[in-house]
C-alpha atoms as one frame of an Amber mdcrd trajectory, in Angstrom:
protein
   0.000   0.000   0.000   1.369   3.407  -0.947   1.088   6.162   1.617   1.547
   9.881   1.289   2.132  12.192   4.222   1.009  15.779   3.871   1.450  18.659
   6.233  -1.347  21.197   6.278  -1.810  24.180   8.474  -5.099  24.590  10.282
  -6.062  27.366   7.846  -5.238  25.204   4.813  -7.266  22.305   6.196 -10.252
  24.570   6.885 -10.026  26.033   3.371  -9.895  22.535   1.874 -12.897  21.358
   3.887 -14.888  24.470   2.937 -14.069  23.954  -0.740 -15.127  20.308  -0.697
 -18.347  21.052   1.188 -19.173  23.971  -1.127 -18.601  21.831  -4.235 -20.670
  18.953  -2.864 -23.539  21.216  -1.839 -23.584  22.975  -5.196 -23.672  19.576
  -6.930 -26.518  18.341  -4.719 -28.506  21.531  -5.270 -28.111  21.270  -9.045
 -29.189  17.631  -9.041 -32.123  18.146  -6.662 -33.538  21.195  -8.426 -33.200
  19.722 -11.892 -34.761  16.419 -10.853 -37.722  18.213  -9.258 -38.268  20.308
 -12.357 -38.032  17.288 -14.666 -40.239  14.995 -12.581 -43.831  16.168 -12.752
 -45.209  13.254 -10.713 -45.347  15.527  -7.636 -47.848  17.732  -9.473 -51.470
  17.109  -8.736 -54.343  17.494 -11.170 -55.200  20.957 -12.477 -57.510  22.662
 -10.014 -57.984  26.372 -10.695 -60.086  26.935  -7.576 -57.448  25.358  -5.326
 -54.703  27.290  -7.125 -56.541  30.549  -6.508 -57.010  29.672  -2.836 -53.294
  28.905  -2.443 -52.405  32.153  -4.190 -54.670  34.196  -1.897 -53.246  32.513
   1.217 -49.699  33.151  -0.021 -50.411  36.808  -0.719 -51.951  37.178   2.738
 -48.817  35.736   4.357 -46.590  37.993   2.251 -48.563  41.028   3.414 -48.360
  39.945   7.057 -44.591  39.450   6.990 -43.665  42.263   4.612 -42.391  44.513
   7.398 -40.917  41.696   9.526 -37.695  40.526   7.837 -36.816  38.271  10.777
 -39.977  36.245  10.218 -38.701  35.082   6.811 -35.845  33.239   8.518 -38.258
  30.845  10.244
């Protein structure tokens, strides 16, 4: 078995870990978003009345939280 010994400073190790995590997260986000957009099985049947109800409820929530930026973090 071949072994390689590397010396990294704490800062270099942290930078490496951040880079790997950032690359993995960006990959997972690309895969997840694209698969959701391509897979329409999660979509229910067309229901204009239900769509309108959801839109009205969403607009109501937007109005309630418009002046409360901290509420968006929840």
